[in-house]
C-alpha positions as semicolon CSV with decimal commas, in nm:
position;residue;x (nm);y (nm);z (nm)
1;M;-8,117;-0,193;4,666
2;T;-7,935;-0,217;4,333
3;Q;-7,572;-0,325;4,330
4;P;-7,341;-0,475;4,065
5;L;-7,301;-0,850;4,086
6;P;-6,956;-0,846;4,252
7;T;-7,129;-0,698;4,557
8;A;-7,301;-1,027;4,634
9;Q;-6,971;-1,211;4,621
10;I;-6,805;-0,956;4,850
11;V;-7,082;-0,953;5,106
12;F;-7,142;-1,324;5,146
13;T;-6,782;-1,443;5,119
14;K;-6,644;-1,166;5,340
15;L;-6,906;-1,174;5,614
16;T;-6,942;-1,551;5,641
17;K;-6,565;-1,590;5,661
18;V;-6,564;-1,381;5,976
19;A;-6,902;-1,493;6,100
20;Q;-6,788;-1,555;6,456
21;V;-6,650;-1,207;6,502
22;S;-6,871;-0,991;6,290
23;F;-7,205;-1,104;6,155
24;T;-7,295;-1,334;6,441
25;A;-7,165;-1,084;6,689
26;A;-7,401;-0,839;6,532
27;I;-7,696;-1,048;6,642
28;A;-7,564;-1,132;6,987
29;F;-7,644;-0,948;7,304
30;H;-7,521;-0,853;7,648
31;L;-7,703;-1,096;7,876
32;W;-7,914;-0,979;8,165
33;V;-8,079;-1,305;8,269
34;T;-8,274;-1,350;8,593
35;P;-8,286;-1,698;8,751
36;S;-8,649;-1,758;8,657
37;L;-8,722;-1,550;8,347
38;A;-8,548;-1,470;8,021
39;G;-8,567;-1,093;7,976
40;D;-8,493;-0,867;7,686
41;P;-8,111;-0,854;7,671
42;F;-8,123;-0,508;7,514
43;G;-8,308;-0,355;7,808
44;R;-8,584;-0,215;7,588
45;N;-8,890;-0,059;7,752
46;E;-9,108;-0,320;7,587
47;A;-8,929;-0,649;7,641
48;H;-8,884;-0,906;7,366
49;Q;-8,846;-1,243;7,538
50;I;-8,590;-1,500;7,428
51;G;-8,506;-1,830;7,593
52;D;-8,268;-1,886;7,882
53;H;-8,059;-2,142;7,693
54;T;-8,024;-1,917;7,389
55;E;-7,909;-1,630;7,608
56;A;-7,665;-1,856;7,793
57;A;-7,513;-1,963;7,461
58;F;-7,460;-1,601;7,359
59;K;-7,303;-1,525;7,694
60;A;-7,062;-1,815;7,651
61;V;-6,948;-1,695;7,309
62;F;-6,961;-1,319;7,319
63;Q;-6,873;-1,244;7,678
64;Q;-6,645;-1,541;7,744
65;G;-6,538;-1,662;7,400
66;N;-6,618;-2,017;7,512
67;Y;-6,745;-2,216;7,213
68;P;-6,776;-2,563;7,372
69;E;-6,990;-2,414;7,648
70;A;-7,201;-2,235;7,387
71;E;-7,260;-2,558;7,198
72;R;-7,384;-2,729;7,513
73;H;-7,636;-2,453;7,572
74;L;-7,742;-2,453;7,207
75;K;-7,835;-2,820;7,222
76;E;-8,073;-2,734;7,505
77;A;-8,201;-2,429;7,317
78;L;-8,290;-2,625;7,004
79;A;-8,475;-2,883;7,213
80;K;-8,658;-2,645;7,448
81;E;-8,679;-2,315;7,257
82;P;-8,754;-2,430;6,900
83;N;-8,924;-2,105;6,796
84;E;-8,628;-1,876;6,873
85;P;-8,454;-1,785;6,544
86;L;-8,150;-1,658;6,730
87;A;-8,057;-2,011;6,835
88;Y;-8,060;-2,127;6,474
89;A;-7,854;-1,824;6,368
90;M;-7,592;-1,919;6,623
91;Q;-7,589;-2,280;6,506
92;A;-7,555;-2,170;6,143
93;S;-7,253;-1,959;6,229
94;L;-7,088;-2,239;6,425
95;A;-7,155;-2,479;6,138
96;Y;-6,981;-2,241;5,898
97;A;-6,683;-2,209;6,133
98;K;-6,649;-2,590;6,133
99;G;-6,685;-2,622;5,757
100;D;-7,015;-2,807;5,808
101;F;-7,198;-2,677;5,503
102;T;-7,477;-2,931;5,533
103;G;-7,548;-2,794;5,880
104;L;-7,520;-2,438;5,749
105;D;-7,785;-2,514;5,488
106;K;-8,019;-2,677;5,742
107;Y;-7,992;-2,406;6,006
108;S;-8,023;-2,128;5,750
109;Q;-8,364;-2,258;5,647
110;Q;-8,464;-2,292;6,012
111;I;-8,367;-1,928;6,082
112;L;-8,587;-1,820;5,792
113;D;-8,879;-2,038;5,900
114;A;-8,862;-1,923;6,263
115;G;-8,826;-1,559;6,162
116;Q;-9,129;-1,575;5,933
117;K;-9,338;-1,740;6,207
118;L;-9,236;-1,469;6,453
119;V;-9,363;-1,185;6,232
120;A;-9,724;-1,223;6,351
121;N;-9,645;-1,185;6,722
122;D;-9,327;-0,978;6,711
123;P;-9,299;-0,804;6,372
124;L;-8,978;-0,621;6,464
125;R;-8,777;-0,933;6,546
126;G;-8,966;-1,142;6,292
127;N;-8,864;-0,918;6,005
128;L;-8,515;-0,883;6,147
129;Y;-8,453;-1,257;6,157
130;T;-8,622;-1,316;5,826
131;A;-8,349;-1,087;5,694
132;V;-8,089;-1,293;5,882
133;G;-8,230;-1,612;5,730
134;H;-8,202;-1,473;5,379
135;F;-7,847;-1,361;5,457
136;F;-7,737;-1,708;5,562
137;E;-7,914;-1,865;5,265
138;G;-7,714;-1,631;5,043
139;A;-7,401;-1,757;5,215
140;V;-7,510;-2,114;5,141
141;I;-7,555;-2,030;4,771
142;V;-7,207;-1,877;4,742
143;T;-7,054;-2,168;4,935
144;R;-7,232;-2,434;4,727
145;E;-7,225;-2,273;4,382
146;G;-6,910;-2,064;4,402
147;A;-6,888;-1,687;4,388
148;A;-6,912;-1,653;4,010
149;K;-7,189;-1,904;3,945
150;G;-7,391;-1,815;4,254
151;A;-7,358;-1,436;4,229
152;T;-7,695;-1,370;4,065
153;Q;-7,889;-1,585;4,315
154;A;-7,694;-1,441;4,606
155;L;-7,765;-1,088;4,492
156;G;-8,136;-1,172;4,500
157;R;-8,097;-1,287;4,858
158;L;-7,908;-0,969;4,945
159;R;-8,196;-0,760;4,813
160;Q;-8,433;-0,957;5,036
161;V;-8,203;-0,906;5,335
162;Y;-8,234;-0,530;5,300
163;E;-8,604;-0,547;5,219
164;Y;-8,675;-0,709;5,556
165;L;-8,425;-0,492;5,742
166;D;-8,612;-0,191;5,603
167;K;-8,942;-0,336;5,731
168;A;-8,793;-0,384;6,077
169;E;-8,649;-0,033;6,075
170;A;-8,986;0,115;5,980
171;I;-9,130;-0,039;6,297
172;S;-8,860;0,086;6,536
173;P;-8,574;0,284;6,378
174;K;-8,385;0,327;6,707
175;D;-8,409;-0,036;6,818
176;P;-8,065;-0,139;6,951
177;E;-8,083;-0,497;6,825
178;L;-8,171;-0,384;6,474
179;N;-7,902;-0,116;6,468
180;L;-7,636;-0,353;6,595
181;L;-7,709;-0,603;6,317
182;R;-7,758;-0,350;6,040
183;G;-7,460;-0,144;6,155
184;Y;-7,232;-0,446;6,122
185;M;-7,365;-0,540;5,781
186;D;-7,353;-0,187;5,643
187;L;-7,002;-0,136;5,776
188;M;-6,872;-0,458;5,623
189;L;-7,023;-0,354;5,291
190;S;-6,882;-0,003;5,301
191;V;-6,524;-0,102;5,380
192;N;-6,520;-0,349;5,090
193;L;-6,682;-0,144;4,816
194;P;-6,515;0,138;4,624
195;F;-6,659;0,484;4,677
196;A;-6,872;0,368;4,972
197;N;-6,875;0,582;5,287
198;P;-6,858;0,391;5,618
199;D;-6,940;0,698;5,829
200;E;-7,315;0,630;5,839
201;A;-7,265;0,271;5,953
202;I;-7,016;0,378;6,221
203;G;-7,260;0,647;6,335
204;R;-7,538;0,386;6,359
205;L;-7,320;0,166;6,580
206;E;-7,205;0,458;6,793
207;T;-7,545;0,612;6,861
208;S;-7,817;0,347;6,833
209;A;-7,667;0,000;6,880
210;A;-7,633;-0,199;7,200
211;P;-7,469;-0,356;7,392
212;R;-7,179;-0,116;7,385
213;Y;-6,899;-0,373;7,376
214;L;-7,037;-0,539;7,061
215;A;-7,091;-0,206;6,890
216;D;-6,733;-0,105;6,979
217;R;-6,607;-0,438;6,849
218;G;-6,777;-0,382;6,516
219;I;-6,635;-0,032;6,482
220;A;-6,287;-0,161;6,567
221;I;-6,317;-0,425;6,292
222;G;-6,433;-0,160;6,047
223;Y;-6,146;0,077;6,124
224;R;-5,902;-0,216;6,109
225;D;-6,021;-0,301;5,759
226;L;-6,001;0,066;5,663
227;K;-5,639;0,063;5,790
228;Q;-5,715;0,340;6,037
229;Y;-5,531;0,168;6,317
230;T;-5,531;0,439;6,583
231;Q;-5,911;0,458;6,582
232;A;-5,935;0,078;6,559
233;L;-5,717;0,039;6,868
234;D;-5,927;0,286;7,067
235;Y;-6,246;0,093;6,997
236;A;-6,083;-0,245;7,057
237;N;-5,975;-0,125;7,401
238;Q;-6,329;-0,007;7,472
239;A;-6,468;-0,345;7,368
240;I;-6,224;-0,520;7,601
241;K;-6,344;-0,307;7,891
242;G;-6,695;-0,435;7,828
243;A;-6,602;-0,804;7,783
244;P;-6,257;-0,855;7,937
245;D;-6,283;-1,237;7,947
246;N;-6,326;-1,287;7,572
247;P;-5,997;-1,400;7,411
248;E;-6,119;-1,303;7,063
249;L;-6,105;-0,937;7,163
250;Y;-5,735;-0,969;7,253
251;Y;-5,682;-1,135;6,916
252;L;-5,851;-0,839;6,747
253;K;-5,635;-0,596;6,944
254;A;-5,324;-0,795;6,851
255;Q;-5,411;-0,777;6,480
256;I;-5,445;-0,401;6,500
257;L;-5,121;-0,355;6,695
258;K;-4,935;-0,579;6,452
259;E;-5,040;-0,376;6,148
260;K;-4,988;-0,045;6,326
261;G;-4,642;-0,158;6,434
262;R;-4,554;-0,273;6,085
263;R;-4,668;0,053;5,929
264;E;-4,487;0,269;6,186
265;K;-4,184;0,038;6,213
266;N;-4,241;0,039;6,588
267;Q;-4,093;-0,253;6,780
268;D;-4,284;-0,172;7,100
269;L;-4,615;-0,205;6,918
270;L;-4,505;-0,538;6,771
271;R;-4,411;-0,664;7,118
272;D;-4,749;-0,551;7,248
273;A;-4,916;-0,733;6,959
274;I;-4,734;-1,056;7,046
275;A;-4,837;-1,018;7,411
276;N;-5,201;-0,988;7,306
277;F;-5,178;-1,287;7,072
278;D;-5,038;-1,480;7,368
279;K;-5,320;-1,360;7,593
280;A;-5,575;-1,484;7,342
281;L;-5,399;-1,820;7,321
282;T;-5,414;-1,875;7,698
283;K;-5,778;-1,974;7,634
284;K;-5,724;-2,167;7,313
285;S;-5,903;-2,473;7,454
286;Q;-6,232;-2,286;7,434
287;L;-6,184;-2,154;7,079
288;P;-6,245;-2,335;6,747
289;G;-5,934;-2,518;6,628
290;S;-5,924;-2,331;6,298
291;L;-5,926;-1,998;6,482
292;V;-5,645;-2,111;6,713
293;K;-5,432;-2,202;6,410
294;Q;-5,500;-1,862;6,256
295;I;-5,401;-1,681;6,576
296;E;-5,080;-1,885;6,595
297;R;-4,993;-1,806;6,234
298;E;-5,046;-1,436;6,287
299;R;-4,844;-1,444;6,608
300;N;-4,554;-1,610;6,428
301;S;-4,575;-1,345;6,158
302;A;-4,554;-1,073;6,423
303;V;-4,247;-1,241;6,575
304;N;-4,082;-1,252;6,233
305;Q;-4,160;-0,886;6,176
306;L;-4,010;-0,798;6,512
307;N;-3,693;-1,000;6,445
308;N;-3,652;-0,853;6,099
309;S;-3,704;-0,497;6,223
310;G;-3,400;-0,528;6,448
311;R;-3,164;-0,606;6,159
């Protein structure tokens, strides 16, 4: 994979900034957990086991949008399921969200170590999470060195990300976990690079990724960034149907409505945006403080737009 150096800066700064709602979501799953056994949350014919506590943490974040609950489960996961790279990926993302770059560095290395160990017994997931580990280590480089100074090193990591994603895809090209992760990454790349076509990434998410609500969420984010707000709204609504308790999905819908309302000078859409910002904020106690502040700022902006449109 050969890209100009600005690509590394775009990928790692863009995707880590929205880690909670994009990259980490791309490696999270719908949770089908039995009381006694952790099953494969993708419902594959040949199950890939992950731990109960890791699955519970994902459920808390991606179905419920409940970060404190997720952190409680992750503490148990790291103690009792130390070989599961997914737990470290989740911790790395939460560390980034908190601005804990020491933690981000530590967990990134642990993702990579756990992924590499997993290759022998589960080459699909082992290669997949080795790619994830290299991704987060690229994020660490950009965070520590800065985009300009760290671009060359980060680009090397990006090449390794796609090298291991290609290895995983060669094993099982239709695997839903792989296609969810790669679909998110490819879509974030394509909407931020000139002359790139996002259609292939959207098609991957539509046809081969699972669970459906996370694939729909990714497509909604992609269409939002492409400023195709009608399509973005359709997919945001579909994601909400799959995970109606997650306040972050109402925040995503509010963002889309706000921009669609601004573009169309439509007061009803702006009012609907404000209502969805408010719905997200009803559960602000379970969201990271920085995210709550961002939602409040965007809500206030929508109110100002609405007031100004009536003049």
